[in-house]
C-alpha positions, 0 to 999 in steps of 0.5 A: 455501489461498486467499491473499486480503486477510484472509489476508495482513493476518491473518498479518502482524498475528500476526507483528507482535504477535510482532515487537513483543513481541520488539523491546520485551522483548529489544531494549528498543525503546519501544512508541511507537517501534514503532507506525509500523514495525509498522503499516507491516509489517501494511499492507504485506502488502496493497500488492502486490494493488493490481494486482488489479482486484477486490482491496480495496487496489485499491478503496481506491486508486480511492476515495482517488484519486477523493476527492483529484481531487474535492477538487482539482477543487473547490479549483481550480474557477474555474481549471479552468472557465476552461479548459473549463466541464466540466473540473472535473466530468470531471477526477476520472473521467479521473484514475481512468481514467488510473490504471486504464490505468497499473496493471500486470498482476496478479502482475507487477512489484508481485509481485517481490522488487525491489518489496519492496526498493523499498518498504522503501527508500522508507520508510527514506528517507521516515522516516529510520529503518532499523527502519521501512524494514526492517519495511515491506520485510519486510511487503511480502515476506511477501505474496510468501512467502504467495502462493508458499506459497498458491494461484497463481491 
């Protein structure tokens, strides 16, 4: 089985429906409380593939980084052009190039259980919610399990 973006997100979407139904019916957690944790659970399934040059998550990260850097270059145009007139135009490309060079190899550190724990811990501390941290970490870990069961290419 080939484990691409659609497989990872599809499996987590199906699991999120089951987890959401269980949490709402058995644990009596309100749907409004479950919205963010379940969204992170589904989205976290795609995060480990940021390290693959041809993956959709990597393309989204490139686009987001370029958009942010273009916005910052426009916002600080006068300051940047005082340093060098070409800098506001070159900065977004240099930033994305630096991001590409800093990215680890595919299936390296981002495809480890430690990364899943770190991802869950980040969201636990960011939102102060054990449920959010747990589901974000489990969503990330599900990517690793699907990769282990699927192809190894």
